ZATOR-227538 format. One record per residue (C-alpha): residue number from 1; residue in one letter; x negated, y, z negated. Coordinates in pm, 1 decimal, always signed. Layout:
<recs>
+-----+---+----------+----------+----------+
!   k ! r !        X !        Y !        Z !
+-----+---+----------+----------+----------+
! NUM ! A !        X !        Y !        Z !
...
+-----+---+----------+----------+----------+
</recs>
This chain:
<recs>
+-----+---+----------+----------+----------+
!   k ! r !        X !        Y !        Z !
+-----+---+----------+----------+----------+
!   1 ! M !   +261.0 ! +15341.1 !  -9264.6 !
!   2 ! A !   -107.3 ! +15394.9 !  -9193.5 !
!   3 ! S !   -208.5 ! +15752.3 !  -9137.0 !
!   4 ! T !   -517.9 ! +15883.4 !  -8963.6 !
!   5 ! V !   -695.5 ! +16216.2 !  -8928.5 !
!   6 ! T !   -550.9 ! +16270.7 !  -8581.5 !
!   7 ! S !   -195.0 ! +16188.7 !  -8682.2 !
!   8 ! R !   -225.7 ! +16414.1 !  -8990.1 !
!   9 ! R !   -361.7 ! +16693.8 !  -8772.4 !
!  10 ! K !    -71.0 ! +16659.4 !  -8530.8 !
!  11 ! Q !   +171.9 ! +16646.8 !  -8822.1 !
!  12 ! L !    +13.1 ! +16957.1 !  -8976.7 !
!  13 ! G !    +36.1 ! +17137.3 !  -8641.9 !
!  14 ! N !   +404.1 ! +17054.3 !  -8612.4 !
!  15 ! E !   +472.0 ! +17172.7 !  -8967.8 !
!  16 ! L !   +288.0 ! +17500.4 !  -8903.5 !
!  17 ! R !   +484.4 ! +17553.5 !  -8580.8 !
!  18 ! H !   +808.4 ! +17485.6 !  -8769.5 !
!  19 ! A !   +710.7 ! +17732.9 !  -9043.5 !
!  20 ! R !   +611.8 ! +17999.4 !  -8787.3 !
!  21 ! T !   +938.3 ! +17976.2 !  -8593.0 !
!  22 ! A !  +1136.2 ! +17980.4 !  -8919.4 !
!  23 ! A !   +953.7 ! +18304.7 !  -9006.8 !
!  24 ! G !  +1042.3 ! +18449.5 !  -8665.6 !
!  25 ! M !   +678.9 ! +18504.6 !  -8562.1 !
!  26 ! T !   +516.0 ! +18449.9 !  -8223.1 !
!  27 ! Q !   +185.5 ! +18270.8 !  -8168.5 !
!  28 ! Q !    +32.7 ! +18603.5 !  -8062.6 !
!  29 ! Q !   +138.5 ! +18768.8 !  -8389.3 !
!  30 ! V !    -26.4 ! +18488.3 !  -8586.9 !
!  31 ! A !   -336.9 ! +18517.1 !  -8370.3 !
!  32 ! N !   -353.2 ! +18888.1 !  -8459.4 !
!  33 ! V !   -336.9 ! +18801.3 !  -8831.6 !
!  34 ! L !   -617.6 ! +18544.0 !  -8801.7 !
!  35 ! G !   -824.7 ! +18748.8 !  -8555.6 !
!  36 ! C !   -829.4 ! +18476.8 !  -8289.9 !
!  37 ! T !   -665.3 ! +18406.5 !  -7952.7 !
!  38 ! Q !   -307.7 ! +18294.7 !  -7894.4 !
!  39 ! G !   -455.6 ! +17988.9 !  -7721.3 !
!  40 ! K !   -622.2 ! +17876.9 !  -8043.6 !
!  41 ! I !   -291.0 ! +17897.5 !  -8233.0 !
!  42 ! N !   -133.9 ! +17684.1 !  -7961.9 !
!  43 ! K !   -411.5 ! +17425.6 !  -8000.3 !
!  44 ! I !   -371.3 ! +17422.7 !  -8379.0 !
!  45 ! E !     +3.8 ! +17368.9 !  -8349.9 !
!  46 ! S !    -38.5 ! +17090.1 !  -8092.9 !
!  47 ! G !   -297.8 ! +16916.4 !  -8312.4 !
!  48 ! A !   -566.0 ! +16951.4 !  -8044.5 !
!  49 ! V !   -810.6 ! +17120.1 !  -8284.8 !
!  50 ! G !   -867.1 ! +17125.5 !  -8658.2 !
!  51 ! V !   -797.9 ! +17432.0 !  -8873.1 !
!  52 ! K !   -988.2 ! +17576.4 !  -9169.6 !
!  53 ! L !   -816.0 ! +17557.7 !  -9507.7 !
!  54 ! G !   -850.7 ! +17936.3 !  -9547.9 !
!  55 ! D !   -670.9 ! +17989.7 !  -9217.7 !
!  56 ! V !   -389.6 ! +17757.3 !  -9323.1 !
!  57 ! R !   -348.9 ! +17954.7 !  -9647.2 !
!  58 ! T !   -341.0 ! +18284.5 !  -9451.0 !
!  59 ! M !    -79.4 ! +18141.6 !  -9212.9 !
!  60 ! L !   +140.1 ! +18018.7 !  -9496.6 !
!  61 ! D !   +119.9 ! +18359.5 !  -9667.6 !
!  62 ! A !   +221.3 ! +18526.9 !  -9340.4 !
!  63 ! Y !   +516.7 ! +18286.2 !  -9306.2 !
!  64 ! G !   +628.6 ! +18340.9 !  -9664.7 !
!  65 ! V !   +580.2 ! +17971.4 !  -9749.4 !
!  66 ! T !   +516.9 ! +17928.5 ! -10123.7 !
!  67 ! G !   +552.8 ! +17680.7 ! -10409.7 !
!  68 ! D !   +579.2 ! +17306.0 ! -10353.1 !
!  69 ! E !   +611.1 ! +17343.5 !  -9976.6 !
!  70 ! A !   +285.2 ! +17539.9 !  -9958.5 !
!  71 ! D !   +110.7 ! +17283.5 ! -10182.9 !
!  72 ! T !   +230.4 ! +16997.4 !  -9962.2 !
!  73 ! L !   +102.4 ! +17164.9 !  -9647.5 !
!  74 ! M !   -233.4 ! +17249.2 !  -9807.1 !
!  75 ! N !   -272.0 ! +16884.2 !  -9910.3 !
!  76 ! L !   -190.9 ! +16780.5 !  -9554.3 !
!  77 ! A !   -449.8 ! +17031.2 !  -9426.7 !
!  78 ! R !   -713.3 ! +16881.6 !  -9660.9 !
!  79 ! A !   -630.9 ! +16531.1 !  -9536.6 !
!  80 ! A !   -646.6 ! +16645.9 !  -9174.1 !
!  81 ! A !   -990.2 ! +16798.9 !  -9234.1 !
!  82 ! G !  -1138.0 ! +16477.0 !  -9379.8 !
!  83 ! Q !  -1322.9 ! +16172.7 !  -9247.5 !
!  84 ! R !  -1611.0 ! +16313.3 !  -9050.8 !
!  85 ! G !  -1827.9 ! +16076.2 !  -8848.9 !
!  86 ! L !  -1536.1 ! +15851.2 !  -8755.6 !
!  87 ! W !  -1671.6 ! +15803.7 !  -8403.8 !
!  88 ! S !  -2036.1 ! +15731.7 !  -8487.2 !
!  89 ! G !  -2216.6 ! +15396.6 !  -8465.0 !
!  90 ! Y !  -2052.4 ! +15126.8 !  -8255.2 !
!  91 ! R !  -1734.6 ! +15336.1 !  -8228.0 !
!  92 ! S !  -1920.7 ! +15602.1 !  -8027.7 !
!  93 ! V !  -1869.1 ! +15395.7 !  -7710.4 !
!  94 ! V !  -1494.8 ! +15471.8 !  -7716.2 !
!  95 ! P !  -1423.9 ! +15734.5 !  -7445.1 !
!  96 ! H !  -1325.8 ! +16077.6 !  -7582.5 !
!  97 ! W !   -990.5 ! +16073.8 !  -7406.4 !
!  98 ! F !   -893.0 ! +15741.6 !  -7570.6 !
!  99 ! R !   -979.8 ! +15836.5 !  -7930.5 !
! 100 ! T !   -650.5 ! +16013.0 !  -8001.7 !
! 101 ! F !   -467.5 ! +15701.4 !  -7881.6 !
! 102 ! T !   -658.7 ! +15464.7 !  -8108.8 !
! 103 ! D !   -624.3 ! +15705.6 !  -8402.2 !
! 104 ! L !   -247.7 ! +15727.9 !  -8362.7 !
! 105 ! E !   -179.2 ! +15363.1 !  -8276.3 !
! 106 ! P !   -162.3 ! +15244.4 !  -8641.8 !
! 107 ! A !    +54.3 ! +15543.4 !  -8742.7 !
! 108 ! A !   +327.4 ! +15480.1 !  -8483.8 !
! 109 ! A !   +669.9 ! +15342.5 !  -8570.5 !
! 110 ! E !   +717.8 ! +15191.6 !  -8224.8 !
! 111 ! I !   +490.9 ! +15138.8 !  -7923.7 !
! 112 ! M !   +623.3 ! +15038.3 !  -7581.4 !
! 113 ! T !   +365.6 ! +14961.7 !  -7315.6 !
! 114 ! W !   +378.6 ! +14846.6 !  -6951.6 !
! 115 ! H !    +86.2 ! +14690.6 !  -6764.4 !
! 116 ! G !    +94.2 ! +14575.4 !  -6404.7 !
! 117 ! E !   -244.9 ! +14421.6 !  -6326.7 !
! 118 ! R !   -425.5 ! +14351.0 !  -6652.9 !
! 119 ! I !   -370.8 ! +14235.1 !  -7008.9 !
! 120 ! P !   -363.2 ! +14540.0 !  -7244.8 !
! 121 ! G !   -633.4 ! +14571.6 !  -7511.9 !
! 122 ! P !   -434.7 ! +14468.8 !  -7824.2 !
! 123 ! L !   -323.3 ! +14143.3 !  -7655.9 !
! 124 ! Q !   -663.9 ! +14046.5 !  -7516.2 !
! 125 ! S !   -840.7 ! +13735.7 !  -7640.9 !
! 126 ! E !  -1210.2 ! +13771.8 !  -7717.9 !
! 127 ! H !  -1294.6 ! +13549.6 !  -7419.2 !
! 128 ! Y !  -1092.5 ! +13772.8 !  -7183.1 !
! 129 ! M !  -1240.2 ! +14100.5 !  -7309.8 !
! 130 ! L !  -1596.1 ! +13964.9 !  -7291.4 !
! 131 ! K !  -1538.5 ! +13862.0 !  -6930.2 !
! 132 ! Q !  -1379.5 ! +14199.9 !  -6848.2 !
! 133 ! F !  -1660.2 ! +14409.9 !  -6998.0 !
! 134 ! T !  -1928.7 ! +14191.4 !  -6837.1 !
! 135 ! E !  -1765.6 ! +14218.3 !  -6493.8 !
! 136 ! F !  -1751.1 ! +14597.7 !  -6539.0 !
! 137 ! G !  -2127.4 ! +14591.7 !  -6588.4 !
! 138 ! A !  -2097.5 ! +14749.9 !  -6936.2 !
! 139 ! T !  -2430.8 ! +14798.2 !  -7114.4 !
! 140 ! D !  -2300.3 ! +14777.5 !  -7472.1 !
! 141 ! V !  -2060.9 ! +14482.6 !  -7457.5 !
! 142 ! T !  -2094.3 ! +14405.0 !  -7829.6 !
! 143 ! S !  -1978.9 ! +14752.1 !  -7936.9 !
! 144 ! L !  -1694.1 ! +14750.6 !  -7685.6 !
! 145 ! V !  -1571.1 ! +14413.4 !  -7813.4 !
! 146 ! R !  -1596.5 ! +14525.7 !  -8177.4 !
! 147 ! N !  -1385.4 ! +14832.4 !  -8103.6 !
! 148 ! R !  -1122.5 ! +14629.3 !  -7923.4 !
! 149 ! L !  -1112.0 ! +14376.4 !  -8207.1 !
! 150 ! D !  -1075.8 ! +14667.4 !  -8454.3 !
! 151 ! R !   -754.7 ! +14765.5 !  -8275.7 !
! 152 ! K !   -603.4 ! +14426.0 !  -8355.2 !
! 153 ! A !   -587.4 ! +14533.4 !  -8722.2 !
! 154 ! V !   -269.9 ! +14720.7 !  -8621.2 !
! 155 ! F !    -87.6 ! +14384.5 !  -8625.9 !
! 156 ! D !   -203.4 ! +14307.6 !  -8982.6 !
! 157 ! Q !    -73.6 ! +14622.7 !  -9152.6 !
! 158 ! P !   +188.8 ! +14580.1 !  -9427.1 !
! 159 ! Q !   +432.4 ! +14762.9 !  -9195.5 !
! 160 ! P !   +294.0 ! +14739.2 !  -8842.2 !
! 161 ! P !   +456.3 ! +14929.3 !  -8555.7 !
! 162 ! Y !   +712.8 ! +14749.8 !  -8345.3 !
! 163 ! Y !   +481.6 ! +14672.7 !  -8053.3 !
! 164 ! R !   +665.7 ! +14594.0 !  -7730.1 !
! 165 ! F !   +472.7 ! +14478.5 !  -7422.8 !
! 166 ! I !   +597.8 ! +14431.7 !  -7067.5 !
! 167 ! L !   +343.2 ! +14259.9 !  -6842.8 !
! 168 ! S !   +369.4 ! +14192.3 !  -6472.9 !
! 169 ! E !   +326.8 ! +13830.0 !  -6371.0 !
! 170 ! S !    +27.4 ! +13962.4 !  -6177.1 !
! 171 ! A !   -156.0 ! +14038.4 !  -6504.4 !
! 172 ! L !   -132.7 ! +13666.9 !  -6591.1 !
! 173 ! R !   -269.8 ! +13556.3 !  -6255.0 !
! 174 ! R !   -547.5 ! +13811.8 !  -6195.9 !
! 175 ! A !   -847.6 ! +13720.2 !  -6410.6 !
! 176 ! P !  -1137.7 ! +13964.2 !  -6462.3 !
! 177 ! G !  -1392.6 ! +13890.2 !  -6190.8 !
! 178 ! G !  -1169.2 ! +13651.2 !  -5999.4 !
! 179 ! R !  -1062.4 ! +13290.9 !  -6058.5 !
! 180 ! A !  -1129.3 ! +13193.0 !  -6421.8 !
! 181 ! P !   -884.8 ! +12925.9 !  -6546.9 !
! 182 ! A !  -1066.1 ! +12876.7 !  -6880.1 !
! 183 ! V !  -1052.1 ! +13249.8 !  -6956.3 !
! 184 ! M !   -685.4 ! +13276.3 !  -6864.5 !
! 185 ! L !   -585.9 ! +12963.7 !  -7058.0 !
! 186 ! D !   -754.8 ! +13106.8 !  -7368.2 !
! 187 ! Q !   -580.6 ! +13440.8 !  -7304.9 !
! 188 ! I !   -233.5 ! +13290.5 !  -7268.0 !
! 189 ! E !   -271.2 ! +13073.1 !  -7578.9 !
! 190 ! H !   -381.0 ! +13384.7 !  -7769.3 !
! 191 ! M !    -73.2 ! +13575.0 !  -7647.3 !
! 192 ! L !   +156.7 ! +13290.8 !  -7752.5 !
! 193 ! E !    +13.1 ! +13316.5 !  -8105.7 !
! 194 ! L !    +44.5 ! +13696.5 !  -8122.6 !
! 195 ! G !   +391.3 ! +13691.0 !  -7967.2 !
! 196 ! A !   +519.1 ! +13476.1 !  -8253.6 !
! 197 ! R !   +467.9 ! +13764.4 !  -8499.4 !
! 198 ! P !   +789.3 ! +13935.4 !  -8610.8 !
! 199 ! R !   +713.8 ! +14285.1 !  -8473.1 !
! 200 ! V !   +533.6 ! +14182.0 !  -8153.6 !
! 201 ! Y !   +750.4 ! +14147.7 !  -7841.8 !
! 202 ! V !   +601.0 ! +14021.7 !  -7516.0 !
! 203 ! H !   +809.9 ! +14024.3 !  -7197.6 !
! 204 ! V !   +692.2 ! +13913.0 !  -6854.0 !
! 205 ! L !   +817.4 ! +14088.5 !  -6542.1 !
! 206 ! P !   +822.4 ! +13809.8 !  -6279.2 !
! 207 ! F !   +751.6 ! +13864.2 !  -5911.5 !
! 208 ! E !  +1119.9 ! +13787.7 !  -5843.5 !
! 209 ! A !  +1238.8 ! +14078.7 !  -6062.7 !
! 210 ! K !  +1505.7 ! +14294.7 !  -5900.5 !
! 211 ! L !  +1319.8 ! +14627.4 !  -5887.1 !
! 212 ! A !  +1254.2 ! +14860.7 !  -5595.5 !
! 213 ! S !   +896.9 ! +14910.9 !  -5719.3 !
! 214 ! V !   +697.8 ! +14925.2 !  -6040.9 !
! 215 ! P !   +531.2 ! +15236.0 !  -6192.1 !
! 216 ! N !   +169.8 ! +15286.4 !  -6297.6 !
! 217 ! D !    +70.6 ! +15160.9 !  -6642.6 !
! 218 ! F !   +192.4 ! +15373.0 !  -6934.1 !
! 219 ! T !   +241.6 ! +15357.9 !  -7311.3 !
! 220 ! I !   +517.4 ! +15528.0 !  -7511.9 !
! 221 ! M !   +447.2 ! +15605.2 !  -7879.8 !
! 222 ! R !   +716.6 ! +15702.1 !  -8129.6 !
! 223 ! F !   +637.4 ! +15825.2 !  -8481.9 !
! 224 ! P !   +822.7 ! +15818.4 !  -8815.5 !
! 225 ! D !   +724.7 ! +16173.6 !  -8917.9 !
! 226 ! R !   +719.7 ! +16503.2 !  -8728.6 !
! 227 ! T !   +426.9 ! +16391.5 !  -8515.5 !
! 228 ! R !   +556.3 ! +16442.1 !  -8162.7 !
! 229 ! D !   +639.0 ! +16130.2 !  -7965.3 !
! 230 ! F !   +428.0 ! +16106.5 !  -7651.0 !
! 231 ! V !   +345.7 ! +15901.8 !  -7343.2 !
! 232 ! Y !    -12.7 ! +15801.7 !  -7267.0 !
! 233 ! V !   -114.3 ! +15749.8 !  -6902.3 !
! 234 ! E !   -470.2 ! +15643.2 !  -6820.3 !
! 235 ! H !   -644.0 ! +15702.6 !  -6487.8 !
! 236 ! S !   -993.4 ! +15656.6 !  -6347.0 !
! 237 ! A !  -1120.3 ! +15989.8 !  -6484.0 !
! 238 ! G !   -954.6 ! +15988.7 !  -6828.8 !
! 239 ! G !   -617.5 ! +15983.0 !  -6998.5 !
! 240 ! L !   -311.5 ! +16209.8 !  -7019.9 !
! 241 ! Y !    -94.1 ! +16267.3 !  -7327.6 !
! 242 ! L !   +252.5 ! +16385.5 !  -7222.3 !
! 243 ! D !   +490.6 ! +16509.3 !  -7491.6 !
! 244 ! D !   +719.0 ! +16738.2 !  -7291.8 !
! 245 ! V !  +1075.2 ! +16621.9 !  -7364.1 !
! 246 ! K !  +1173.2 ! +16591.0 !  -6996.3 !
! 247 ! D !   +856.0 ! +16402.3 !  -6902.9 !
! 248 ! F !   +898.1 ! +16175.8 !  -7204.1 !
! 249 ! Q !  +1255.3 ! +16089.2 !  -7104.8 !
! 250 ! L !  +1147.6 ! +15998.8 !  -6749.9 !
! 251 ! F !   +912.0 ! +15737.4 !  -6892.0 !
! 252 ! V !  +1175.1 ! +15607.0 !  -7134.0 !
! 253 ! D !  +1410.2 ! +15563.7 !  -6837.0 !
! 254 ! S !  +1133.9 ! +15384.9 !  -6645.7 !
! 255 ! W !  +1072.0 ! +15157.2 !  -6946.0 !
! 256 ! D !  +1443.1 ! +15075.5 !  -6967.6 !
! 257 ! R !  +1446.9 ! +14972.0 !  -6600.4 !
! 258 ! L !  +1144.1 ! +14748.0 !  -6649.0 !
! 259 ! R !  +1285.6 ! +14598.6 !  -6965.5 !
! 260 ! G !  +1619.6 ! +14527.4 !  -6795.5 !
! 261 ! A !  +1442.7 ! +14336.3 !  -6516.8 !
! 262 ! A !  +1190.8 ! +14153.1 !  -6739.4 !
! 263 ! M !  +1233.5 ! +13813.7 !  -6903.3 !
! 264 ! E !  +1368.9 ! +13784.7 !  -7255.9 !
! 265 ! R !  +1131.6 ! +13689.0 !  -7538.0 !
! 266 ! D !  +1213.4 ! +13314.6 !  -7532.9 !
! 267 ! E !  +1204.7 ! +13299.2 !  -7152.2 !
! 268 ! T !   +863.6 ! +13465.8 !  -7163.1 !
! 269 ! R !   +729.9 ! +13210.2 !  -7410.4 !
! 270 ! Q !   +842.4 ! +12927.5 !  -7182.1 !
! 271 ! F !   +688.2 ! +13102.7 !  -6881.5 !
! 272 ! L !   +358.4 ! +13143.7 !  -7069.9 !
! 273 ! R !   +357.4 ! +12775.5 !  -7165.3 !
! 274 ! E !   +406.1 ! +12681.4 !  -6797.8 !
! 275 ! M !   +122.2 ! +12915.8 !  -6695.9 !
! 276 ! A !   -100.3 ! +12754.0 !  -6960.0 !
! 277 ! E !    -29.5 ! +12410.8 !  -6808.4 !
! 278 ! L !   -115.7 ! +12546.9 !  -6464.7 !
! 279 ! Y !   -454.2 ! +12669.3 !  -6586.4 !
! 280 ! R !   -520.1 ! +12339.6 !  -6769.4 !
! 281 ! D !   -457.3 ! +12153.3 !  -6442.9 !
! 282 ! Q !   -696.8 ! +12386.9 !  -6257.9 !
! 283 ! M !   -967.4 ! +12319.4 !  -6518.2 !
! 284 ! N !   -918.9 ! +11943.4 !  -6493.3 !
! 285 ! G !   -876.1 ! +11938.9 !  -6115.9 !
+-----+---+----------+----------+----------+
</recs>
């Protein structure tokens, strides 16, 4: 499973929290040892900030962690401190709030994502993303496209995450910038190819689905290590990462309702083929 700086940092934070609670210490007590604020310890344990190797060693000494366990955690701390400059060059156009998401995407064991009005990034064809960025009036379309294409590498890993998509029928009918049958035909053909991969599941939620309403877009990420599972929710001003157990379960319940109302994999493929024919007719008409 691919691992990234962000996922290592979150894993390190979880391990340090585990070691602290096992030692019976509070965050404030650790802050007193390091000469910093309790808030900084909280950020270290949540993976929100990096931590100096010397501070990790001091923390482990305070927790009474020695031997192989201490060596393992120090190695993890070294890995979490590596890879500077990851967001330079063409990757600098990625918004700050989305960088944790793209860092953790390849490290996940399972990703479950719902989208109501648009095709999500990993499923987008190049034609669709070009049209979307152009309609947004983006100034650096080339860099934006390169970043989005980089994300598709998640599907080519030796052990990719199980990536499960639920898309509203609306996302298949609303093209960026309005009516664009050529763009949408290319997009649907691209999705049919991706959806044939063993760990990629695409399900369409038709307009006739028996649901009272549908929620805002969200993505659930589950991890194979102690990295905390979380839900990502994007909005106009940024993105939220929710890992509170109760919040997380609410989104899992919401996903289950959507999944129960959505088409099965084979039904979805047939639906996509029919949509492709519709767009072909529009192009020829």
